[in-house]
Steps between C-alpha positions, in 0.01 A plus 500: 500500500163626627356305792145374483265718713192387689200465276317791671782735408477420129292752302481356149476160336815591299695524827337183639594305187869587529534251790462125541209375709425146612148374433437482877590864533262593221220302665563686829498837322179424316327375816607813694356724229180307447608387154433155346786285634451189290703404198857473382763771531409664171132517596576642845725765341225599261264543800763720668543699175124560497526613864756760408269608219221555751306184429450240771455150357288302740526126469286204568629187669584253221229242465578139549528300181219260425640165396343362186596183330459474125568142392612565142725798433527672162681809388170687514429405863451807714780540753265603779260214427741212515661533842829602344809454715871491429512124550581180317156465337531827313869451435409168332221669301730770363772246443258300275391820316852621433705184474733636770585203725590693814259792467573780745284796596669840491473809719282692258252209500485523886441879482231453233307235690510727805355790300236281332379397844506852636297634207280194478565472128277215398598533132869405562573147377785250524589595143547860615727382779713301259524810278654677800761228530581515131523884502210541252314731731536687829252515785700568816876519550687351791646762734873427471589772752420247771803296378749784549638361828542156349695643204710721733594197715579292193725766354672557836577128539617475137767767564807285571655784703234442763635159595685679780177528693410216734126566490410631159129516572551738796733724304266507200205579732694787663586648158146447376363692796721795394390481142132440583481815711674715243399645159768294328413225254418182684784295348828364630819689410852432627517866601249424777745265665783754467297796625361313799791266585532641851146386576550144376868429564415308814353221279841426340 
């Protein structure tokens, strides 16, 4: 199991991408290299990839959103012109349009709205956003890699053999640290507990 080196000792993006990085770590790396340090994990990783390719992506501070209030919403209302937010007003609007009583926004809708704002896409409408929800089109995908720890913890706790541990969260965190700093897949496997039992046995 290869251990994660310091960023400055990594020579290629391929080597960088073999390891898990928290968003906060990516922000620090980008800041230290003069790279744009705004965005989600996927965007930060793209900036770091460009850095390894010899391109420095400079970034501007995200502009504050201007709040606009459009009284009557239609499917052709521009997202940037209506003060869109993931709130009850727009949930009710989409609920009326779709007939879904408890309308819920999904992760790809969140990623899309973020990109629309970043690119100042004035042509993007509420209809386009609903198309994202219904899978008719794709604009921006949610970065699911940021959920790897949550899934790891869930799988660790679901393993009935781990009921022997008093503090499952601490044990899972200790195992996650080992996995995170290695080139192994960032998933829970029983073998992790077996291979590192000496390091976590005090929690039984």
